[in-house]
C-alpha positions as CSV (number, residue, x, y, z in Angstrom):
1,M,-34.8,75.9,1.5
2,V,-35.0,72.1,1.8
3,K,-32.1,70.1,0.2
4,N,-32.5,67.3,-2.1
5,M,-30.0,64.9,-0.6
6,A,-29.3,63.4,-4.2
7,S,-28.2,67.0,-5.4
8,I,-24.5,67.6,-6.0
9,L,-22.6,70.9,-7.2
10,L,-19.6,69.6,-9.1
11,H,-16.7,71.8,-9.5
12,C,-15.7,71.4,-13.3
13,C,-12.0,72.0,-14.1
14,C,-12.8,70.8,-17.8
15,G,-14.9,69.3,-20.0
16,P,-13.0,66.1,-20.5
17,C,-12.4,65.6,-17.1
18,A,-16.1,66.2,-16.3
19,I,-17.5,63.5,-18.8
20,S,-16.7,60.1,-16.7
21,T,-17.3,62.2,-13.2
22,V,-20.7,63.2,-14.1
23,N,-21.5,59.7,-15.5
24,S,-20.5,57.9,-12.5
25,L,-22.5,60.6,-10.0
26,R,-25.7,59.8,-12.6
27,E,-25.4,56.4,-12.5
28,Q,-25.4,56.6,-8.4
29,G,-28.6,58.3,-8.4
30,H,-27.1,62.0,-7.8
31,E,-28.7,65.1,-9.6
32,V,-25.5,66.9,-11.0
33,T,-24.9,70.4,-11.8
34,A,-21.8,71.6,-13.1
35,F,-19.8,74.9,-11.7
36,W,-17.5,76.5,-13.6
37,Y,-14.9,78.8,-11.5
38,N,-11.2,78.3,-12.5
39,P,-9.0,81.7,-12.0
40,N,-6.0,79.9,-12.1
41,I,-6.3,78.9,-15.7
42,H,-4.1,81.1,-17.6
43,P,-4.0,82.7,-20.3
44,Y,-7.2,84.1,-20.6
45,L,-7.7,82.9,-24.0
46,E,-7.0,79.4,-22.6
47,H,-9.6,80.0,-20.0
48,Q,-12.2,81.2,-22.5
49,R,-11.3,78.1,-24.5
50,R,-12.2,75.4,-21.8
51,L,-14.9,77.4,-20.7
52,E,-16.6,76.9,-24.3
53,S,-15.8,73.2,-24.3
54,M,-17.4,72.8,-20.9
55,K,-20.4,74.5,-22.3
56,A,-20.6,72.2,-24.9
57,L,-20.4,69.3,-22.8
58,A,-23.2,70.9,-20.5
59,Q,-25.7,71.0,-23.6
60,K,-24.5,67.7,-25.2
61,M,-25.1,65.9,-21.7
62,D,-28.2,67.9,-20.5
63,L,-26.1,69.1,-17.5
64,P,-27.2,72.4,-15.8
65,L,-24.2,74.8,-15.5
66,I,-23.6,77.5,-13.0
67,I,-20.6,79.9,-14.2
68,A,-19.0,82.1,-12.0
69,E,-19.1,85.7,-13.5
70,G,-15.7,87.2,-14.0
71,Y,-12.0,85.9,-14.3
72,E,-10.5,86.3,-11.2
73,M,-6.8,85.7,-12.2
74,L,-5.7,88.2,-9.6
75,A,-7.0,86.0,-7.0
76,Y,-5.1,83.0,-7.8
77,F,-1.8,85.0,-8.3
78,R,-2.0,86.4,-5.0
79,A,-2.8,83.3,-3.3
80,V,-0.2,81.5,-4.6
81,V,2.6,84.5,-4.7
82,G,6.0,83.7,-2.8
83,H,5.3,79.8,-2.9
84,E,4.8,79.2,-6.6
85,G,6.4,75.5,-6.4
86,N,4.1,74.3,-4.0
87,R,0.9,76.4,-5.4
88,C,-1.6,73.4,-5.4
89,P,-3.0,73.7,-2.0
90,D,-4.0,77.0,-2.4
91,C,-5.5,76.6,-5.8
92,Y,-7.6,73.8,-4.7
93,R,-8.5,75.9,-1.5
94,L,-9.5,78.8,-3.9
95,R,-11.5,77.0,-6.2
96,L,-13.1,74.3,-3.4
97,K,-13.9,77.5,-1.1
98,K,-15.9,79.2,-3.8
99,T,-17.5,75.5,-4.9
100,A,-18.5,75.3,-1.0
101,E,-20.0,79.0,-0.8
102,V,-22.0,78.6,-4.0
103,A,-23.4,75.0,-2.8
104,A,-24.7,76.1,0.5
105,E,-26.1,79.4,-0.8
106,S,-27.8,77.5,-3.5
107,G,-29.0,74.3,-1.3
108,F,-26.9,71.7,-2.5
109,A,-26.4,68.6,-0.2
110,A,-23.0,68.3,-1.2
111,F,-20.1,69.4,-3.3
112,I,-17.3,67.6,-5.3
113,T,-14.3,68.5,-8.0
114,T,-13.6,66.9,-11.2
115,L,-10.0,67.0,-10.0
116,L,-10.6,63.9,-8.5
117,I,-10.4,62.1,-11.8
118,S,-6.9,63.0,-12.4
119,P,-4.0,60.7,-11.4
120,Y,-2.0,64.3,-11.6
121,Q,-3.8,65.8,-8.6
122,K,-3.2,65.4,-5.0
123,H,-6.2,63.3,-3.5
124,E,-5.7,63.3,0.0
125,L,-4.8,67.1,0.1
126,L,-8.1,67.8,-2.2
127,R,-10.1,65.6,0.6
128,Q,-8.7,67.4,3.2
129,I,-9.1,70.8,1.7
130,G,-13.0,69.8,0.7
131,E,-13.6,68.6,4.1
132,E,-12.1,71.9,5.5
133,M,-14.5,73.8,3.1
134,A,-17.5,71.7,4.0
135,G,-16.9,72.8,7.7
136,E,-17.0,76.3,7.2
137,H,-19.8,76.4,4.7
138,G,-22.0,73.9,6.2
139,V,-22.6,71.7,3.1
140,A,-21.1,68.0,2.7
141,F,-17.8,67.3,0.7
142,H,-18.5,64.5,-1.5
143,Y,-15.4,62.5,-2.1
144,Q,-15.1,59.8,-4.2
145,D,-11.7,58.6,-6.2
146,F,-12.6,59.0,-10.0
147,R,-9.1,58.3,-11.2
148,E,-10.6,54.8,-12.9
149,G,-12.4,56.9,-15.8
150,F,-9.6,59.1,-16.4
151,R,-8.6,57.4,-19.8
152,E,-12.4,56.7,-20.5
153,S,-12.9,60.4,-20.0
154,H,-10.7,61.4,-22.4
155,R,-11.3,59.1,-25.0
156,L,-15.2,60.4,-24.9
157,A,-13.6,63.7,-25.3
158,R,-12.5,63.0,-28.2
159,E,-15.3,61.2,-29.7
160,L,-17.1,64.4,-28.8
161,E,-14.8,66.6,-30.3
162,L,-14.0,68.8,-27.1
163,Y,-11.1,70.9,-26.8
164,R,-8.6,68.8,-24.5
165,Q,-5.7,70.8,-23.0
166,K,-2.0,69.9,-22.7
167,Y,-1.6,71.5,-19.0
168,C,-3.1,71.7,-15.6
169,G,-4.2,75.3,-16.5
170,C,-1.7,77.9,-14.5
171,L,1.0,79.6,-16.1
172,Y,3.4,77.7,-13.9
173,S,2.4,74.4,-15.1
174,E,2.4,75.5,-18.6
175,W,6.0,76.7,-17.9
176,E,6.7,73.6,-16.3
177,R,5.4,71.7,-19.1
178,Y,6.9,73.6,-22.3
179,G,9.8,74.8,-20.8
180,K,11.0,71.9,-19.1
181,V,11.4,73.4,-15.8
182,K,10.6,72.2,-12.3
183,I,9.6,75.2,-10.0
184,R,10.9,75.0,-6.9
185,S,9.9,76.2,-3.9
186,D,12.0,78.6,-1.7
C-alpha cells in the first residue's frame, strides 16, 4: 500500500479534545482519520457516553472514524495493577501501541493523539512513548503541542453540545477527583 504522506491517524480520547486538534492538523494539510481506543475509561457507561460524543463530532466535522471493537478494560487494569499511582505511562503505552498498530496496518503515514491538547497530560512522556511505538511498528509519530487550543476546543464542544467529562477517564482519576484523594505509588 502506498502511503499518503499527509495521512494521519489521530487517537481520540474524547470529542472535546479532538475539535481543535483536528482543525489544526487539517489547516496543516493533513488528511485526518480519528481512532477510538480507550480501555482506560471507566465505568462502561462513561466509555459509551464518550464514544457517542465522539461519533457525533465525527459526523459534524465530516471526520472518518475507526472504532476499535470491544471494551478492553481488563487490559488496562492488568497494565496498571500494582502501580496505580503512576498509571499514566502504562495507559499511554496501551493506547499508543494500538494506534500505531492500526496506523501501520492501514497505511497511514503517521499517528498522533489528542492527549497532546491537554495541559494535564505528560507531554514529554507521550512523545517518548509515541516515538517508541513508532519504532516498533514502522510508522511515524507526529508530535505537536496543541495545548494552546485546549480552552477553545472546550468552548466549541459546548457550542456543539458535546458531552464534556469531568475526569481523565480511568477509575483512579475519577476517585482522585471526586474522592479528593491522591493515589500514591508504593
